[in-house]
C-alpha positions in Angstrom: 88.3 24.6 140.4 84.4 25.8 142.4 86.7 26.1 145.7 89.1 28.4 143.8 86.4 30.7 142.1 84.6 30.7 145.4 87.5 32.2 147.6 88.3 34.7 144.9 85.2 36.2 145.1 85.2 36.4 149.3 88.3 38.5 149.1 87.7 41.9 150.0 88.7 44.7 147.6 91.3 46.6 148.6 88.5 49.9 149.3 86.4 48.0 152.0 90.0 47.1 154.2 88.7 49.2 156.8 84.9 49.0 156.1 82.2 47.8 158.4 80.3 44.9 158.7 76.8 44.9 158.6 73.5 42.8 158.4 71.0 44.7 155.6 67.8 43.1 154.5 67.4 44.2 151.2 64.0 44.2 148.8 65.0 45.1 145.3 66.8 48.0 145.6 70.0 45.9 144.7 69.6 43.3 142.5 73.4 42.2 142.0 73.8 41.6 145.4 70.3 39.9 146.4 67.4 39.4 148.2 66.5 38.5 151.8 69.4 39.6 155.0 72.6 39.7 153.7 75.8 40.3 155.6 77.7 42.9 153.8 80.7 45.7 154.0 79.8 48.7 154.1 81.7 52.0 153.6 79.7 55.7 154.4 81.2 58.8 152.9 79.3 62.5 153.1 77.2 62.0 150.0 77.4 58.1 149.2 77.6 54.9 150.9 79.1 51.9 149.5 78.3 48.5 150.0 80.1 44.8 149.1 78.7 41.5 149.0 81.6 39.0 149.6 79.2 36.3 149.0 78.8 37.4 145.2 81.2 39.8 144.7 79.2 42.7 143.7 79.6 46.0 144.9 76.7 48.8 144.8 76.7 52.6 145.6 73.9 54.4 147.3 72.9 57.8 148.5 73.4 57.6 152.1 69.7 58.6 152.5 68.3 55.6 150.9 71.2 53.8 152.9 70.0 54.6 156.0 66.6 54.1 155.4 67.5 50.6 154.8 69.8 50.5 157.4 66.3 51.5 159.7 64.3 49.0 158.6 66.7 45.9 158.6 66.7 47.2 162.2 63.2 47.2 162.9 62.8 43.7 161.4 65.2 42.2 163.3 63.2 43.3 166.8 60.0 42.0 165.9 
């Protein structure tokens, strides 16, 4: 039963079919997704960035400027 449940969580929603896979570092911006490094799928629009975590099955919507700040911070942390 547990394997079936985790397989259902790992399925991507249809909306994220053409999304980019990105590794981001979260502090407490998205408690549904969790904190630390997460491999997430991202769709960036004109005003919003939609983030989906296949591990938790959670989806979060950020304003594009906040997403760009998270992405820049994640890139700086990886360079250390």
